[in-house]
N, C-alpha and C positions, 0 to 999 in steps of 0.2 A: 377730146371729149369736152363738151360744154359743161363747166362746173355747176351751172344753174339747173341742169336737167339730170335727175338721178339716173344712173346707169347700172345695169346688172354687171357684177364683176365677171360673170361668165362671158361677157362680150369681149373680154381680152383674149380668151382662148382662140387659137387659130391665127392670131395676128403675127405678122412678121416683125422681127426686132432688128434694128439697124443701129450702128454706132452713130454718133453725131457727125462722123466723118463720112458717112454713107456706106460703111462696110456691113454686109449682111452678117448677123450674129446667129440667129436661129428663129424658131417659131415657138410661140407660147403653147404649151400643152396643158399646163395646170398652174395654179397659184399657191403660194405659201401664205397662210393666214395666221395672224395672232388673234385668237378668239377673245382673249381677255380685253385687248384694246380695240378689237373690231377693225383691224386694218390689214392691208396687204403688206407683207414683209419681203416677198420674193416672187420671181417669175421662174417657173420650171420650163426650160427650153429643150426642144428636140430639133431634129433636122439641122444640126449644128454646122457651122462653117468650118470645114476641116482645116483650112489654112489658119484660121484664127485659134483653134483649140489644139492644133498639131500634136495629137497623141495624148493630151492631158485628160481627155474624157473618152479614150478609146474603148475601155471596158464598161463604160456607163451608157445608159440609154439617153442621158442628157445631162444638163447642169442646172443649178439654181443660181440665178444672179440676184443680188440684193435690190429691192425695189427702190432704194435710195438712189440708185444709178439711173433711174428713169427720169428723163428730162421732159418728154411730152408724149401724149397718147392721142392718136388720130387714126387714120387708115392704117398706119404702121406705128410701132412704138420706137421712139428714139431713146437711146441710152448714151451716157457720156463716158469717155475715157476707158472703154472696155479693153481696147488693145494695149493702151499704156499701162493700165492696172495689171494686166496679165503679164506683160513683159517685166514690170517691176517685181511682181511676185516671183517670177522665174529667176531674176537676178539675185533676189534675197535668198532663195533656196540654194542657188549655186554657191553663194558666199558662206553658207553655214557649214 
C-alpha cells in the first residue's frame, strides 16, 4: 500500500498472507484493533496452512498473528519469521 494514500483497513480482509520465505500462512478474515491508540494490532487468519500450524489450531477457526510481524502489504501480505517463531515456541513448550 502506498503510505501517501489513505486506505480503508477493510481492504486487508481477504488478502493472502505469506512468510517472507514464500510460505503460505493463511487468509485475512478480520483485524484486531486497539481503539484507544487507533491502530491495527493483529490479523485474524483463516484458511490456514495445515503444514505450518500442524495441529496447533485444529479446534480453532483460525489464529491471530501480531501485526508487528507484518513486513509489507501489497497484493499479498508478507510477514516475517512465522515458521521460526512457531518452532521456537514449540521448543520452549517442550522444555517446560
